[in-house]
C-alpha positions as CSV (number, residue, x, y, z in Angstrom):
1,M,36.0,-69.8,41.3
2,K,38.9,-68.5,39.6
3,N,36.6,-65.6,38.3
4,I,35.7,-64.7,42.3
5,S,37.7,-61.5,43.0
6,L,39.7,-61.8,46.1
7,M,37.8,-58.9,48.1
8,N,34.5,-61.2,47.4
9,M,36.4,-64.3,49.0
10,T,37.5,-62.8,51.7
11,V,34.4,-61.3,52.8
12,F,32.7,-64.8,51.9
13,I,35.4,-66.4,54.2
14,L,35.2,-64.1,57.1
15,F,31.3,-63.4,57.6
16,F,30.3,-67.0,57.2
17,G,33.1,-69.1,57.9
18,I,33.6,-67.8,61.4
19,A,30.0,-67.7,61.8
20,L,29.7,-71.3,60.7
21,I,32.5,-72.4,62.9
22,E,31.2,-70.5,66.3
23,A,27.8,-72.2,65.4
24,F,29.3,-75.9,65.3
25,Q,31.2,-74.8,68.3
26,K,28.5,-74.1,70.4
27,K,26.5,-77.5,68.7
28,N,24.0,-75.1,67.3
29,W,22.7,-76.7,64.4
30,L,20.0,-74.9,62.8
31,V,22.0,-72.1,63.2
32,A,25.0,-73.7,61.7
33,A,22.6,-74.7,58.8
34,L,21.0,-71.3,58.3
35,F,24.9,-69.9,58.2
36,L,26.0,-73.0,55.5
37,A,22.8,-72.3,53.3
38,L,23.5,-68.4,53.6
39,G,27.0,-68.7,52.7
40,L,26.4,-71.3,49.8
41,L,23.9,-69.0,48.3
42,S,26.0,-66.1,48.4
43,L,28.6,-68.0,46.9
44,W,26.2,-69.0,43.9
45,A,24.7,-65.7,43.4
46,D,28.4,-64.3,43.3
47,L,29.5,-67.1,40.5
48,K,26.4,-66.0,38.5
49,I,26.8,-62.4,38.4
50,N,30.1,-62.7,37.6
51,R,29.7,-65.0,34.8
52,K,27.1,-62.7,33.1
53,K,29.7,-60.0,33.5
54,K,31.7,-61.8,30.7
């Protein structure tokens, strides 16, 4: 994960992390699962793009 730029990781943590925490606090499990899946998909795509740039 060291190939991810600091800005991309910050956006990832702020957007998906805060949305996921809020969904857990409200016990809205469907939304929590959605944000977790979107976050993992976004992280995977970012890692894949960074590998192609090398």
